[in-house]
C-alpha positions in Angstrom: 93.5 74.0 115.6 97.3 73.0 115.3 99.9 76.5 116.0 100.8 78.5 113.3 104.4 80.7 114.4 104.4 83.8 113.8 107.3 83.9 111.1 108.9 81.3 109.3 112.1 81.3 107.1 113.3 79.8 104.0 116.0 79.6 100.8 114.9 80.2 97.3 115.6 77.2 95.4 114.2 77.6 92.3 114.4 80.5 89.3 110.2 80.8 89.3 110.5 84.1 90.9 113.5 86.1 89.4 114.3 88.5 89.0 112.2 89.3 92.2 113.8 86.5 94.1 117.2 84.7 92.5 118.0 81.0 93.9 120.2 81.1 97.7 117.6 83.7 98.6 116.9 84.0 101.9 113.1 84.4 102.7 111.4 85.6 105.7 107.5 85.3 106.1 104.7 86.5 108.0 102.3 84.0 108.4 99.3 85.0 110.6 98.7 87.9 108.1 95.8 88.4 105.3 97.0 87.6 101.8 95.8 89.9 99.2 96.4 90.2 95.2 99.6 91.0 93.8 101.1 89.5 97.4 104.1 87.0 97.4 103.6 84.2 99.3 104.9 80.6 100.3 102.9 77.3 100.5 102.6 73.8 100.4 102.2 71.6 98.0 102.7 68.0 97.9 105.3 68.5 100.5 107.2 71.0 98.8 107.3 74.7 99.5 106.9 77.1 96.8 107.0 80.8 96.8 105.1 82.6 93.8 102.6 85.8 93.5 99.5 85.4 94.3 97.2 87.1 91.0 93.9 86.2 92.7 91.9 85.4 96.2 88.0 83.6 95.7 87.4 83.1 99.4 89.3 80.1 100.0 90.7 79.3 96.5 94.2 81.3 95.9 95.6 81.7 92.1 98.8 82.1 92.0 102.2 82.0 89.3 105.9 83.0 89.1 107.3 86.5 88.4 110.0 84.6 85.7 107.4 83.8 82.5 110.0 81.4 81.1 111.2 79.8 84.5 107.8 79.5 86.2 105.7 76.1 85.6 101.7 76.9 86.0 100.1 75.8 88.7 96.7 74.8 89.7 94.9 77.0 92.2 95.9 76.3 95.9 93.7 76.2 99.1 93.9 79.1 101.7 95.1 76.7 103.5 98.2 75.7 101.8 99.7 79.3 102.6 102.5 78.9 105.4 102.9 83.0 104.5 103.3 86.4 103.5 107.0 87.1 102.5 107.5 90.1 104.7 111.8 90.3 104.0 114.1 89.0 101.5 118.0 88.7 101.4 121.0 87.4 100.2 
């Protein structure tokens, strides 16, 4: 089993979560948290980290989308194992 640190740090690089999070915002995630509908999360897809909001959780499958419907691409459902953590704090 791979060790997962309790916290991680990210910088927002895209506009898909505006106005909640803007490019350049710093995010801290809590990586040992349960994921619930409505939670903003950071996850990894094909080597890239994304921040999106959870819209639905079905066992090991998580459905996500960005808050900015005009700038957010439709994402396929992700697996729970792809989740890095739930956003705990954001700032500039």
